[in-house]
C-alpha positions, -999 to 999 in steps of 0.1 A, spaced: -256 454 616 -232 431 597 -240 421 562 -226 412 528 -224 436 498 -245 420 470 -231 440 440 -203 416 427 -188 382 431 -164 391 459 -190 393 487 -173 419 508 -182 420 545 -197 453 556 -211 470 586 -242 491 583 -248 518 609 -278 540 600 -269 555 567 -233 547 569 -218 516 553 -183 506 564 -160 478 554 -157 449 578 -126 428 585 -142 399 566 -124 369 550 -132 381 515 -122 418 517 -100 422 548 -113 457 557 -115 470 521 -145 482 502 -153 498 469 -178 525 458 -205 499 450 -209 490 487 -209 526 498 -242 534 480 -261 506 497 -277 530 521 -291 549 491 -308 519 475 -318 497 504 -352 513 509 -362 521 473 -395 504 464 -390 475 488 -419 451 491 -439 455 522 -462 425 523 -470 392 505 -493 395 476 -517 369 460 -541 375 431 -567 390 454 -542 416 466 -519 421 496 -525 396 524 -509 386 557 -483 358 559 -507 331 571 -531 337 541 -502 338 516 -486 306 530 -519 288 530 -526 299 494 -492 287 481 -494 254 500 -528 246 485 -515 253 450 -485 231 454 -505 202 470 -531 205 443 -505 204 415 -488 173 430 -521 155 433 -531 162 397 -498 162 378 -471 147 400 -442 162 420 -423 173 388 -450 197 380 -435 220 407 -403 238 396 -378 260 415 -353 285 402 -332 303 428 -305 329 429 -270 326 444 -272 360 461 -293 347 489 -276 332 521 -265 296 521 -289 289 549 -318 301 528 -306 281 498 -305 250 520 -341 255 532 -353 259 496 -334 228 485 -349 208 514 -384 220 505 -380 214 467 -358 183 465 -364 167 500 -400 173 508 -418 179 475 -392 157 457 -392 176 424 -364 171 399 -371 205 384 -348 226 407 -319 247 395 -299 278 404 -289 307 383 -254 296 390 -261 272 361 -258 302 337 -228 316 355 -204 291 369 -216 257 358 -188 252 333 -162 261 359 -178 238 385 -179 210 359 -143 215 351 -133 213 387 -154 182 394 -140 165 363 -104 173 372 -105 171 410 -135 151 419 -153 180 436 -164 214 423 -141 233 446 -113 257 438 -79 250 452 -70 286 462 -86 316 479 -82 353 479 -54 352 505 -32 333 480 -30 366 460 -8 380 487 19 354 482 17 345 445 47 351 423 26 352 391 -11 359 388 -25 344 356 -58 360 345 -78 346 315 -111 358 303 -117 380 334 -114 418 341 -112 422 379 -102 459 375 -138 465 365 -158 436 379 -140 429 412 -125 462 424 -115 449 459 -98 419 445 -81 440 418 -67 464 445 -52 433 462 -37 421 430 -21 455 423 -8 457 458 9 423 454 22 433 420 36 467 430 49 458 465 56 421 461 70 422 426 45 397 414 41 394 376 7 397 360 -4 378 329 -37 388 312 -52 368 284 -82 385 267 -95 393 232 -98 430 242 -75 454 260 -93 458 293 -83 479 323 -67 448 338 -47 442 306 -33 478 308 -16 469 341 -2 435 329 34 425 325 22 403 297 -10 410 278 -19 383 253 -46 396 230 -60 363 219 -83 355 191 -117 345 205 -122 308 209 -85 298 208 -78 296 246 -73 259 246 -47 261 218 -28 287 238 -29 266 270 -18 235 251 11 255 236 23 267 270 21 230 281 41 221 250 69 244 262 68 230 297 73 195 282 101 207 259 119 223 289 114 193 311 94 213 335 61 194 333 52 170 361 30 144 347 32 120 377 -4 126 389 -20 132 355 -45 107 343 -45 101 305 -10 116 303 -3 99 269 -33 116 253 -25 149 269 12 148 258 1 138 223 -23 168 221 2 193 236 30 182 213 9 192 183 7 228 194 43 240 193 45 278 197 50 288 160 19 268 150 -1 281 180 9 316 172 -8 314 138 -40 302 154 -42 324 185 -26 356 171 -1 356 200 36 359 191 57 329 196 82 345 220 53 355 242 40 320 245 75 308 255 78 336 280 45 327 297 57 291 300 89 302 316 70 323 341 51 292 355 82 280 374 73 301 405 41 302 426 13 308 401 -23 316 409 -47 309 380 -80 329 378 -106 329 351 -141 344 346 -171 346 324 -149 352 293 -141 315 297 -172 301 315 -198 315 291 -184 301 259 -193 269 240 -161 252 252 -160 268 287 -157 234 305 -129 222 283 -110 255 287 -115 252 325 -101 217 324 -71 229 304 -64 256 329 -65 232 358 -43 207 339 -17 235 333 -17 243 370 -13 206 378 17 199 355 34 231 366 31 221 403 7 250 409 -25 232 418 -20 234 456 -1 254 482 3 289 494 2 314 465 -8 287 441 -40 271 428 -70 276 406 -97 301 415 -125 308 390 -140 342 398 -178 340 401 -205 365 390 -223 363 423 -210 363 458 -226 330 470 -222 307 440 -201 285 461 -229 284 487 -253 272 460 -231 242 453 -226 234 490 -263 236 496 -271 214 466 -290 241 448 -279 231 413 -299 205 393 -286 171 400 -269 181 433 -277 176 469 -262 192 500 -226 185 509 -215 179 473 -238 148 469 -254 139 436 -287 124 427 -271 99 403 -253 83 433 -278 61 452 -257 61 484 -258 99 484 -295 100 478 -302 74 505 -281 94 530 -301 126 523 -334 108 526 -324 94 559 -310 128 571 -342 146 561 -363 117 574 -383 113 542 -395 80 527 -373 62 501 -377 75 466 -389 109 478 -359 126 462 -361 125 424 -334 105 407 -340 126 375 -332 163 371 -338 191 347 -316 222 344 -329 258 339 -320 255 302 -345 226 300 -370 245 321 -380 266 291 -392 236 272 -410 221 302 -429 254 308 -438 257 271 -451 221 271 -474 230 301 -455 204 323 -447 230 350 -479 240 369 -462 258 398 -429 277 394 -412 292 425 -385 318 417 -363 330 447 -339 358 446 -334 360 409 -348 380 380 -349 356 350 -373 377 329 -342 399 325 -312 376 330 -319 342 313 -311 335 276 -340 343 254 -355 362 282 -385 375 261 -394 340 253 -392 331 290 -414 360 300 -440 349 275 -438 313 287 -446 323 323 -482 328 311 -484 290 306 -478 283 343 -508 281 366 -491 297 396 -459 317 395 -444 325 429 -417 351 432 -398 356 465 -378 388 464 -372 422 481 -382 443 452 -409 445 425 -386 431 398 -396 425 362 -402 389 371 -422 398 402 -446 417 379 -454 385 361 -461 366 394 -493 353 409 -478 353 444 -450 376 457 -431 368 489 -406 389 506 -378 378 530 -391 382 566 -378 367 598 -350 347 581 -363 319 559 -399 323 571 -416 323 536 -399 291 525 -398 274 558 -434 278 568 -446 267 534 -426 236 540 -445 231 573 -477 234 554 -466 209 528 -456 185 555 -493 181 563 -498 166 528 -508 130 535 -480 113 515 -453 127 538 -447 119 575 -457 146 600 -434 166 623 -443 189 651 -435 226 644 -408 226 670 -391 196 654 -393 210 619 -379 244 629 -348 227 644 -344 205 613 -347 235 590 -326 262 606 -305 245 633 -291 215 617 -270 215 585 -261 185 565 -225 175 570 -203 160 543 
């Protein structure tokens, strides 16, 4: 059986044969695998859920689906569609995310729908969208194999992305690529770097501006496609290396050396050390801008590639799982995009909410008793969200908490209903069929709905 390792953001392709887990020749790992994937056979059967559960105990699928459908329909009748909230994880397949999005945003029409990618990659996605128009990287893992310089900032792939790290080392050792690592602490990745810049926390933008300053001084900055170039040049000019050195703690000669190294093919990568900071989006924009003016935004061995914490964060964005997004990189604040999706899903006009609330706003909605049904899929927010203890306590304010997962997680222990993945998207898809019988929505036959759910994906 072919599958994907769930243990880090790489998403290595694997083949499972009995108790053996072997690497697959997949686009992400190219036949490699680390120790994390090798232990999958030891954990895959530990305390797995065996059947759906509702407050009266374990039940069959039909009873569980009917129970959930009744709760959702009742909540919509009494409190409106935004009384139903969804929070889903980026470790579930893109197809499953799409089905959940269609149920939540397209059929129920709630604006309270977000992904845990919000707490992981939202700043990187926002930086990419601001800079490039779409929240997509401009490079992939294969670009490692032809890069002259690999520029890592706020990320430690030696620990967090072992397969990618081995690929970086191979390029460094066999292809003579140079490795730059910028981090406040000396990580395993930093120990292998040609240049390790131990930066003071919170000063990344100053360093990036100073490198840009040197490119401008050397006449190596291409500003031809840069919007707001005058403002950018004015900002970069302020951060000459000697001044930036005092702020960042990085020696002046090192800043100049990094600037000189950007003349080749450079691949820029960053991680949670950038994303999960108060100025993560601005830092991401600065990285993308530096790539652009050094002619490293596009091309083989070049580009920007934020490294994610989960292996299908990109799938979440493509499926429209983040608040304010719709499938195919459409957005609820663009009326043409919303109209397209309503036509594609064959739902009445104004079904899709033009408002949206993120997971960080979900806390407040729950505490204000505005969320009556909360459906959590493939995530464990009782452990993972900020102020998790407060979130756990707030779940008691929700009339019905539905958790869809394979294991009895800390969040599942707080649930009224527990689903488990079975027959693909069955739990989500069949509830959607039940919701379709709600009078305010047009009816489909089961055959039509199955095709529309699982056999037809929204094109860009």
